[in-house]
N, C-alpha and C positions, 0 to 999 in steps of 0.2 A: 504494498499499499504505499506508494511514493507519491511524494507531492501531499501532504496534507496541512493546513491549514494549522500553525502552533500559536502558543505565546504572543501576543500584539503583533500578531499577522504574518508571523516568521513563516517560510515554509518548511518543516522537517524530514527530515531522508532516512528514512524508515530503516532497515536494514532489506535486502535483498535475501530471494532464496538463496538458503549454503553461506550466504555470507557473515559471521560473525561479529558482533563488539564487543566493548569492553568500557566497563562499567564505570565510573572514575573513581571506588574503591580498588578494581580491581590494579587502575592505571597509580592511586598512591600509595598499594603495597607495591605494585615493584617495582616504583621509582622507590619506595624506600630500599625493596631488596639490594638492590645495585646500591647505591651510595652506602649501605651498609656493610656487602659484600667489599668494593675498596674499601670503605674505613680500615674492615678486619685485616684486609691484606695487607696495605699499610700501617700500622698499628703491630701483626702481628711476622713480620719481617719480610714481606713478597720485591721486599724492595732495599736498597742501604740506604738507609735515611741515616741522617745525622741525630743523633739521641735527643736533638734540641729539638725537631720534628717529629718526635715520637712522642716528646713532652706535653708538644702543642698539641697532638693526634688523640692522644689518648682521653682527653676529657673532652674532645669536641660535640659526642651526641649530645653532653648535658647539654653546651651552652647555645649549641641549635635549636632544643627542645626550651629553651628560658625566652632565646630567641624568639621562634615564635608563638608562645606561651604571649610575650611583649605583644607582639604586632598583632593577637589574635583582641589581646584586649583593648588595643590602645583601638583599633579600628574600628568594635562594639563600642566605645564610649564617642568615638568622633561621629557615628550614627546618630547616638539618641542627642547625642547634640546639635546636628543641624538635621534631626527630622520637622519636618515642615507635617502644621496640623490639614486637616483637610474640614475648615470649619462648613464649605458649600454640604458636604458627603456629612455630616456631622447635624446639620439640618434636617438635611435630608431622613440622616434614618428618625432623628426625636418627631418631624412629622410621621412618617412612618408605625412608629411608637403609639402616639395618640391616636390616629386611627382605627389600630390595631387594639386599645384601649376599648376603647369609643365603637369598636363591633363585638368585641366580647360583654361590653357593659349592657347594649341591645340585649344581647343572647344570652342575661342572667346571671353571669360571673360579675360580683364582687373584687374590687380592691381595697 
């Protein structure tokens, strides 16, 4: 089923028969596996690196994890700080709530 219309009117390309797709989780896991194996190879001596490089490589995963956490926290904070209110949508929703309450009151429900 090719050419479906997705969110915001963009065309979505679906997989054809026999075509495999990789989920985002699988992509991230593959990337982590590749980076982890490269890190393990470098720290366990696959290449002859100076000891000063090995000392930097050992804590590198912890540094990357802390950096990713800081980035995620900063992104969430920025998005919350710059969140735009939708006054028109809020007014429309309030009017729909009032209509629903009036309709339910006519049908005998008490609030």
